[in-house]
C-alpha positions in Angstrom: 0.5 38.7 -10.1 -1.7 36.1 -9.5 -2.7 36.2 -12.8 1.0 35.4 -13.8 1.3 32.3 -11.4 -1.7 30.6 -12.5 0.5 28.2 -14.6 3.8 28.2 -12.6 1.9 27.2 -9.1 1.7 23.8 -7.9 -1.7 22.1 -8.0 -3.9 22.1 -5.1 -3.1 18.7 -4.1 0.7 19.2 -3.3 -0.2 22.6 -1.8 -2.6 20.5 0.5 -0.3 18.0 1.1 3.2 20.7 1.1 1.6 22.6 4.4 -0.2 19.6 6.0 2.8 17.4 6.4 4.9 20.8 7.1 2.8 21.3 10.1 2.5 17.7 11.1 6.9 17.7 10.9 7.1 21.2 12.7 4.9 19.8 15.6 6.5 16.3 15.9 10.0 18.2 16.1 9.0 20.2 18.5 7.6 17.5 20.9 10.6 14.7 20.3 13.2 17.1 20.6 11.9 19.1 23.4 10.3 16.3 25.4 13.3 15.4 27.5 13.7 19.1 28.6 10.2 20.2 28.7 8.2 17.9 31.0 4.7 18.8 29.6 5.9 17.7 25.8 6.4 14.4 27.6 2.7 14.0 27.8 2.4 14.6 24.2 4.4 11.3 22.9 1.4 9.3 22.6 0.5 11.7 19.9 3.8 12.2 18.1 3.5 8.6 17.8 0.6 9.1 15.8 1.3 11.7 13.7 4.8 10.3 12.7 2.3 7.4 11.6 0.5 10.2 9.5 3.5 11.8 8.1 4.5 8.4 7.1 1.1 7.7 5.1 0.9 11.0 4.0 4.2 11.2 2.3 4.1 8.0 0.8 0.7 9.6 -1.0 2.2 13.1 -1.6 6.0 11.1 -3.5 3.0 8.8 -5.7 1.1 12.1 -6.2 4.6 14.1 -6.9 5.9 11.1 -9.1 2.6 10.9 -11.3 1.9 15.2 -11.4 5.3 17.7 -12.6 5.3 20.2 -10.8 5.7 23.7 -12.4 9.5 24.9 -13.4 11.7 26.2 -11.5 11.8 29.7 -12.4 13.6 30.7 -15.2 17.4 32.2 -14.7 17.8 29.9 -11.4 21.7 29.4 -11.6 22.2 25.6 -11.7 23.7 24.8 -8.2 20.5 26.1 -7.2 18.6 23.8 -8.9 20.8 21.1 -7.8 20.4 22.4 -4.3 16.7 22.9 -4.4 16.1 19.3 -5.9 18.5 17.8 -3.8 16.9 19.1 -0.5 13.3 18.2 -1.7 14.4 14.6 -2.3 16.4 14.7 1.7 13.0 15.9 3.0 10.9 13.1 1.3 13.5 11.0 1.8 13.7 11.9 5.9 9.9 11.8 6.0 9.6 8.4 5.3 12.9 7.1 7.3 12.2 9.5 10.7 8.4 7.7 11.0 9.8 4.2 10.1 12.9 4.4 12.5 10.4 5.4 15.6 8.1 2.5 14.8 11.2 0.0 14.8 12.2 1.7 18.2 8.7 1.1 19.5 8.0 -1.8 17.9 11.0 -3.6 20.2 10.6 -6.2 23.0 8.9 -4.6 25.9 11.4 -3.3 28.8 10.6 -3.2 32.1 6.8 -2.4 32.9 3.7 -3.4 31.0 4.1 -3.3 26.8 1.9 -0.1 25.6 0.3 -0.3 22.1 1.0 2.4 19.2 -2.3 3.8 19.1 -3.3 6.4 16.6 -4.9 8.9 18.2 -6.9 6.4 20.3 -8.8 5.1 17.5 -6.8 1.9 16.7 -3.8 0.1 17.6 -0.8 0.1 14.4 0.4 -3.1 15.0 4.2 -3.3 15.7 7.4 -4.6 13.4 8.1 -7.4 13.3 11.9 -6.6 14.6 14.1 -7.5 17.7 16.1 -5.5 20.5 19.0 -4.9 17.9 17.2 -3.3 15.3 15.1 -1.4 18.0 18.1 0.6 19.4 19.5 1.0 16.0 16.0 2.9 15.6 16.4 4.8 18.4 19.7 6.0 17.7 18.7 6.8 13.8 15.6 8.6 14.5 17.8 10.8 17.3 20.2 11.4 14.3 17.4 12.1 11.6 15.4 14.5 14.0 18.5 16.5 13.8 19.0 16.5 10.2 15.6 17.1 9.6 15.1 20.3 12.0 18.7 21.3 9.8 16.5 20.5 6.1 13.7 22.5 7.4 15.5 25.6 8.7 17.1 25.4 5.2 13.9 25.0 3.3 12.5 28.0 5.0 15.3 30.4 4.9 15.6 29.9 1.3 11.8 30.3 0.7 12.2 33.4 2.9 15.2 34.3 0.7 13.1 34.1 -2.5 10.4 36.2 -0.8 12.0 38.7 1.1 15.3 39.3 -0.9 15.2 38.2 -4.4 11.4 38.9 -4.4 10.5 36.2 -7.1 7.2 34.2 -6.9 8.9 31.2 -5.7 6.8 31.1 -1.9 4.0 32.3 -4.1 3.6 29.1 -5.9 3.4 26.9 -3.1 1.0 29.8 -1.2 -2.4 28.1 0.2 -4.3 31.1 -1.7 -3.5 33.9 -3.6 -6.7 35.7 -5.1 -9.6 32.8 -3.2 
């Protein structure tokens, strides 16, 4: 199967982008959705913000790569509805991987509330400049960020379920095409 997949596989760069961003998005969903109910996750909010900025930068690079490097074609015989859903899901994920960090950045860039203003730090290495937004835009960012987080979770679950459907039920090569390594 490894030989047969070679021409159908995604590039090693696309695979690296996929799995790196996937791990970061999942970590941020856990922290972002769970921090209100799990006190230990509140301590990770600085990392959550830094991961979000990282996802934004990696997504910009990933989309540039994707626009200049054609992915392998979908499997022959894939029904039209499935092709449409796959494309819509992938581009929706790209959109959310930009919108989520931007709305979070808007949220933390607003005028400081009570207490000292905190910088947006990238893992303690440097401060990320705040966006020039007012209180209304910061509030909009806050509201959108929460809603988009749940939408991102739903799309991630859909994406994983589709990959598992292909691998476990249809037993085709869709998941193997994005696997980090086959025979290395």
